[in-house]
N, C-alpha and C positions, 0 to 999 in steps of 0.2 A: 700796383702799376703794371702796365702792359707794354710790351715791345712791339713797335709798329714800323714798318718800312716807310721811309719819307716819301716814296712814290705813291703810297696809298693814304697819306694823311688828309684829313678833312678839316676845313675851317671850323674853328670852335674847339678843337682838341686843346687840352691843357697839359703843358710840359710837366712831367713829374720829376725830371732831373735836369740841371742846367747843361748848356752846350758850351764847351770850352774850346779855345785854340791851344796849340802846343806851347804858347808863351804864358799860359795860365789866365788869360783874359776871358772873362765870361762874355760870350757873344749873345746868348739869349738865357735869361734867368729862368729858373723853375717857377712854376705857377703862372707863367705867361700863356695867354690864350693865343693860339696860332691863327694868323690871318693868311690869306693867299699870298701876299708879298713875302711874309716870313717863310712860308712853306717853300716858295720858289727859291728864296735865298739859301735855305738849308740844302735843297736839292743841288743848286749850282755850286755850293761850296763842298760838295762831296759827302755830306752826311747821309749815310745809308739807312740808318735806323735811329729812332728816338723812343724814349719811354714816355708814355702819356698816362695821365690819371684816368682811372676807370673804376666805378663803384663796385664792379664785380671782382676787381683784383686789388682792392686797397690794402689787403692783408699780405700780399705777395712781397717777399723780401728779396731785394736784388744784392747779391754779394759781389763787390768789386774785388779784383785780384789785388789791387793796391788802393789805399786811400787816394782820393783825387789829388791832394796836395803833394803826396810822395810821387805819384806818377808824373805830374807836371815838373816837379823838381828833378826827377831822373831824366826826363826828356831834355830839359834845359841844360843839365850837366853834360849830356852827350853832345848837344848841339854846340854849346860853348867850346867844349874841348875839341871837337872835330873841326869847327870853324877856325879855331886858333891854329891847328895843325895845317889846315889848308892855307891860310893866310901867310904862314911862316915858311911853307914849302917843306918838301920831304927831308932835306938834309938838316935843316935848322930845328926841326920839331922834336927830335928824340929827347932832349932835356926837358921839353914841355910835357912830354908824355910821363916822364918820371915825376914831374911836379904835380900832375893831376891824378897820379895812381892811387894816392891815399883816398882822395874823394870818391874815386870810382869803386875802390875796394869797400869803403864804408857804405856806399849805395847798394852794391851787390849784397852786402851782409844784411842790410835792412830789408831788401826784397826777399832774401831767403827766409828771414824771420817772419815776413808776412805770409809767404806760401806754406812754410813748414808749420807755422803756428796756428794755421787755420785747418780745422778738421773736415772742412768741406772741400770738394774737388774744385779745381780752377774753372771759373765761369767766364767764358769768352763773351765778347759783345756787350760787356757790362760797362765799359767806359765810353761814353759818347764824346768823342773829341775830334775836332777838325785839325788834321795834321797837315799844315802847309808844306812841311818838309818831311817826306816819307821816310828817308833814311833814319832819321833820329827816333821817331816813334816806332819804326820797325825794329830798331836795335833794342829798345826796351821790351817790346812784345816778345821777341825772340829770346831774350834773357828770361822772361817770366815762363815761357813754354819750356825752355831748357831746364830751368830749375825745378818746374813741376815734374818733368820726366825723370830727372835725376833723383828726385825725392821718392818718386814711385819705384825707382829702381833700388832705393835704399843704399845709394852710394855714400861713402864716408864724407863727413862735413868738409874736409879739405878739398876733396875732388869736386864737390858741389860748388864751392867758392871759385875754384879755378875755372870750371865750366861756365859759371855765371859771368866772370870777367871776360872769358873768351867769347861768350855770346854778346856782351855789350860792345865788344871791339871787333866783332867778326867782319863788319863792313867798313872799317876805318880806311881801307884802301880806296874806297869810292871818293874820298876827299882829294885824291890825286888823279882823278879822271876829269878831263875837260868838262866844264858846265854844260856846254852845248850838246854833249853826248849824254851826260848823267841826267839832265833834265829834259831831254828831247821827248816830245809828246807823241811823235809818230814812230813808226817802225824803224829800228836801227838797221843800217846797211851791214853787210857782212864785215866790212872793215871796221865800222863803228862798234859792232858787237865784239870783235876781237879785242878792241881797246877796252871795252866795258869789262870783259872777262879778266883783263889784267889786274883788276882791283884785288884779286885774291893774292897774286904775287906781290903787288905793291904793299898790301896790308901786312903780308908775312915779313917782307924785308924791312918795313918800318917798325913793326912790333918787336922784332928780334934785336933791335938796337937798344931796347929798354933794359936797364939794370934792375928795374923794379918788379918786373913780371918774369915768370919762368918761360922758357922757349915754348912750352905747350900752349900758352896763350897765342903765340904767333901762329902755331899750326892750326888753331881754330879758324883763323882768317884764311889760311892756306887751303884747308880741306872741306869747307862747308858746301862747296859745289861739286865734290867728288861723288861718284855713284858706284854701287856695288859691282855693276857690270863693266866698269871701266869707261863708261860714256861720259863721265863728268870732266871737269877741268879744275886746275891747270895742268895736271900731270897725267890724268887718265888712269890713276891707280885703281885697284879693285879689292873687294873682299877684305881680307885681314891686313892689307897694306894700309887701309884707312884706319886712323885712330878712332876708338869708340866715341870720343868727343866730336869728331868730324861727322860720324854717323848720326849722333843725336841732333847736331846743329843742322844737318841736311833736312831733317824732318821739321824741326822748329822753324827754320827759314822758309821752307816751301809752304807749310801750313799758314803762317802769317801772311806770306805774299798773296796767296790765293784768297784769303778771307779779309783782305784789306781793300778798301776802295781805291782805285787808281784811275788816272785820267782816261786810260784806254780800255777800262773794263770795271764793271760793277763787282763789288765784293761777293764771294760765295758765302753761303751759310756754313756753319761748322760741320754739319754732316757732309756737305758737298766737299768741303776741304779734306775731310777724312777719306772720302771716296777717291780723291786724287792720290793720297798716300797709299791706300790699299791697292789701287791700280798698279802702283809701282813697287808693291811690297815683294821682297825676294829678288827683284831685279834691280831696282834703283835704290830702294830703302831696305834696311834691316827689318825682316818681318817681325821679330820679337819686339823690337823697339817701337814699331808702329802699333802693335797690340797694346803695349804698355802705355804709349802716349794716349791711346783711346781711353784708357782707364784713368788718365790723369786729368782729363778735361770733361766739362759738361757739354755733351753733344747737343742737348736741347735746353738752352738757358732758361732760367726762371723768367716768366713774363712772356715767353714766346707762345704764339698760337700754332697749334699743330692739328693734324688730321689723324684720327685713329683708323685701325684696319676695318672697322665696322662703319666708317664714314662719319662718325661723330666728330665734332669740332670741340677742341679743348684748349685750355691755357695751362702751361707748365707752372705748378705751384711751388714744388720743392724737389730737390734732388735726392735720389736714393744712392748713397755713396758706394755701395757694393754692387749695385746693378744700375750703371749709368744710363743705359738705354731705356730704363723703365722708371721714370720719375712719377711723382704724384701729380696728377692733372685735374683741372676743373672743367667739366663738360659744360659748354655753353649753347651747343646746338645739336639737335638730332633731326635727321632727314632734312637738313638745311633750314630748320625752324628753330627760333629761339626757345630755350627751356629754362625752367628754374635751375640755376647752376648747382652742381653737386660734384664732390671730389671722388676720384678713383685712384687707388695706389696700384700702379701697374706691376709693382714687384710682387703683388699678391693676386694678380689676375693675368695669367699667362696666356689666355686665349686672345688678348688684345696686344697690338703692337702699334708704335708710332710709324706712320707710313710717309708723311711729308710735313713740311712747314706750310703754314697758311699766312705767313707774314705779308 
């Protein structure tokens, strides 16, 4: 199968994987032949990429970070929990947080098992999902990225679990931000942005009421917008004042934010998201953690079309786990002309590099 941008889809393309919304409902089944109205619907609903069937890539395997059922279950758990907190208000929800703590802990344990039990690196862009509620899908994505980074760092199991819970709950304070600000499609005013930024303090004050979670979980909500140079919020702390979990979540949070489709901006590709992190490396984000994060994810996902340094066009076939920037690729064009496909292992051919996506 092949990864294609929805903006470049052609009539007659056949879906290789279904399209879900975050409630678990299949909006478009796999094997459906796409028509112009269906393609337009995908574009309007914010689907940036789809996987299509392609005889040149039938043997390419796409690894999902989570089974689709587990991912949808996780998003529903976060949505139901957060919505309950919102509906009951700040003061009345502490006991509800304790009631849902077991379910959240079990979900984080399951996600850790999926990430650590897979000997392949985390492949982003592998779940084609329409998320009507960004906060909930974002919470699950950040949890996955944080777990992957913590695993690459070889942190103890107890710390990975705590970090996973902190990641799942890092944005819970947004449930206490007025909807007209949280869901505003236009640019926030300075006053509105100040209110939005308060979600870190609201999340901290809410989570520290819990008797089921350690205070460190609350600090994950408190510190994920802090930056090394002190330019973050809410306290403007810097360097070693920021807990290591805060530094990890800053990276996971920003990466998912820029690689997710939003109403005001198209999603960046993984390589572009990493460039954002590297641009702030050493100033905003911990340099060593950015480097480690790069090693924890697939920069060029299986099925993606890329351009090589000699201008050949190829499709990513398989990851090389020890050399993430140098996957096995299948050349399909030379000098902009179709050719009989053949595979190249870039880990064995160092005179070639990937220069860009061609999605």
